[in-house]
N, C-alpha and C positions, 0 to 999 in steps of 0.2 A: 646614613639616612638619605632617602631620595624618593622622588616620585617615580613610579614604575613605568609611566608612559601609557598606562591603561586606567589611570584614575586612583591608584593606591599609593599612599605615602608609607614607607617602611623604614625601620631602623637599619643602620649599616650592618650591625652584627647581632645575632641572637634575637630574642623576642622580648626580653625584659629589661634591657638597658643596664642600669647600675646593678640590678640583681645578678646579671651575668658576671659582672666584675667581682661581686662579692663571692659568688660561687667559685670563681677562679682565683680567689685570694689576691686580687689586684687592688692596690690601694688607690685612694682618691688622689688624683694629680691634676694640676692645672692643664696639662696638655690634653688629657682625656676630656676634661670639662670643656675646654675650648673646641675640641673636635666635635663633640656632641652638639654644642650650641651653634657652631658654624653650619653644621648640617641642618639644624632646625631653621636657621636664618635663610639658608639656601631654599629650603622647602617653602618657607613663608613668602619669600620674594617671588616664587613661581606662581603665587596666587594673586588674584585681582583684589585690590583694596576697595572697600565699599564707598570710600570718599572720592574715588576716581583719580587718585594721585599717581597710579601707574596704568599702563595700557596692555591690552592683549597682544601676544606675539604670534597667535595662530587662530584658526577658526574655533569657535566655541559651540560644540554640539549641545543642544538643550535637552536631549533625551526625551523628547515629547512634552517637555514642560514649557511654560510661557513666562515672559516678563510681564508683571502685573503693575498697575497703577503708574504707568509710564507718563511722562510729561508730554506736552505738545511739541511737535517738531517745529523748530524755528529756522532751520538751515537745511540745505539740500543733503548734508551729510548725516542728518538725524534719522532715527527710526520714524516712520509715519504711524501715528496712532490710528487704530481702526476707525475711530469717530471722525478723524480728519479725512480719511479716505471716503467714508460713507457720505460725508458732507461736501465732497468735491473741493476741499480747501485748496488742494495743490493745482487745480486747473480752472477754478472759478474766480474771475477777476472783478465781479460786481459790474457796476455801470461804467461804461467807457467814458474817458475824457477826451481831450483834444478838440477836434472839429469834425464836421460832417464827413469829410472825405479823407481825413488823417486821424483816425481814432486811436486812442491809447488805452492800455489797461495795466493794472498793477497786481502782481501775485505776491503772496508771502507764504513761504520763503520765495525769494526772487529767483528767476532763472537767470543764467549768465550767458547762455548761447541758445540758438535754435538748433533743433535736431529733428530730422525727418521722423514723422510719427507722433510728434507732440500734439496733444489735443487741448483746446482751451474753450471755456464757456464764458459768455458775457451777456449783459443786458445792454442794448444799444442806447447810448446817450444821445445819439443823433440819427437822423435819416440821411443816407448817402444821397447827394444831389448830383453826382457825376459818376460815370463809369470808372471801374478800377479803383475803388477806395483802398486805403491801406490800414494796417493794424500794427502797432508798435507795443510789444510786451516788455515791461520793465526797462524800457529804454534800450533794449538790445538792438533795435533797428526796425524801421518801417518796412513791412512786406506787403505786396499787393494781395488783395483778397480776390480770389476767383471763385466761380461756381464749382460744384463738386464734379462736373465733367471737364474741368480745367478751361472752361470758356470764360469770357470777360463778364465780370459782375456789371449789372446795369443799374440805372437810377432806381432807388427805392427797393433794391434787393434787401437792404437793411433798413428797418423801420424803427424809429425811436420807441423805446419801451419793450421791444421784442427781445426774446432770448435766443441767442445764436451759438452755434457749435462750429468751430473751425479746426482743421487739422493741417499741420505744416507738412508739405510734401518734399521738402528739401530746397525749394525755390520760392514758393508762394504759400499763402494760406488758402485752403479750399473750404468754402462755406457749404456745409452740408444741408442747410435748411433756408435757402433764400425765400423771401416773402413775395408771393405773386400777387401783390396788391394793385388796385387801380391807381393810375397816375394821370395827372393832367398835363396836356401839352397845349401850346398856343400857336396853331398854324395860321399862316397868312395866305389867303387865297390870291391867286394871280390868274390872268388870262393867258391863253396860248397865243403865240404870234403877236399880232398888233392889237389884240383885244385887251382893253383895260376894264377893270371892275372897281366899283366903289361901294360905299355904304354897307360894308360887310360887317356882320355881327356873328361871332362864334358863340352859339348857345350851348353847345356841349362838345367836349373833345377829351376823351378818356382813352387810355390804353393800359394793357396788362401784359406782362412778359411771362410766358409759360415755357420753360425749357429754352429752346432756341427759336421760339416763335413769338410774334407780337399779335395780339388781338386788339382791334381798335374800333371806336365809334366816333363819327364826326357829324355834327349838325351845324349848318351855317346858312345865313341869309345874305343876299347881296343884290346889287343891281349892276347891269353892264353899262359902262360909260361909252362903249363903242359896240357896233354890231358885227364886227369881223370875227372870223374864226369860230371854233366850235367847242373848245375844251376849257374847263375851269380846273386849274392845277392846285394841288395842296401838298405841302411837305409831309413826308412820313415821320412818325414819332422818332424812329431810329433807323439808321442806315440798313437797307435790305441787302441780302446776299444776291449776287449777280445770278441771273437765270434761275431764281428759286421758284418753287411751286407756290402760287398765291391763290387766294380766293377773296374777291371783293364783291360787294353788292351795293347798288346805288339807286336812289330815287331822286327825281326832280319834282318839286311842288311849286306851282306857279301862283299868281295872285288869287286865283279862285280856289286855292287849297286842294286842287286836284292833282293826285300823284301822276307823274308822267314817267314812262319807261326811260331808263338811262343805263349806261354801262360805265363801270369804273375799273380802271386797270392800272397796274404799275407800269410806267414806261421808263423808269430809271431806278437806280438804287436809292435815290433820295426823295423822289416825288411820285405821287399818284395823280390821276385826273378823272374828271367826270365828263362824259361825252353823251350827247343826245343820240338815241338809237337812229333817229331819222337823219342824223348828220347835218341838220340845219344849223345855221348860225344863231347865236343868242341874239334876241331882239333888244334894241336899245332901250334902256331905262326900265325894263320890266323887273319887278321884285320877284325873286325866286329863292327857294330854299333847297339845299342839297342835303341828303342823308346818305351817309356812306358807312359801311361796316366791312371788316375783312380781317384776314390773317395773312402774314407773310413771314418768311424766315429771316432772322437777323444775320447780318454779315459776320 
């Protein structure tokens, strides 16, 4: 008796077993009994036990049939049930833990290593407050999160409560859906050269990162402590690319609330300035407001 190799179990000789012996006038002997039963044992041992006490030794073609009523996968070596795949169980980590710029997530089953092409989904437990935040999945290791064009993530690209999708590229996580939200910055105005200013109040200072560019709006009031020089300087929200294409617009409003023409321009990678078109010096002690808006490329 033996399996044929094509799915058929057949007896060693004849087709009727003991009937063949009877027809051949062969008596019942222990040797022939043992031979038959050993062949049956060999055939049975070649089958999978339903209680799982033995294992397959080759691929198991299903002939177009399916496994039904399967349990939930709890390890990476288990079958994934269709419901788990539809529910993104294997890539969704829920709300991140950790801290704003060192976020963590937990998957079950847990991953044991990063591999290029792995994708993960999470709800942000924090808003990132610095560039280049990191994500650590199942304690495998913290990896830098970059934007999907492999540029540096900026402040508030990840907003608490938002749903985010990252893919590991072999070195970093790339964030496919950064949030281009408005962010607040707190610039301090200074005078150029020997000019000093005081009594400054920042009434509005917001910026938004879109791709590799920053859009910003700044409104501030101040008085000059001295009358020398012509420029009022303000720090940019983020470092600008050298020699980048920029577009600024500015107004100066004096104590009579009359808008006055002004120019605003970037003169370094870290600062911009407001300059009167007539190039006159700022008069001593006069209360003025500057309104500046613009766009520039991030370094």
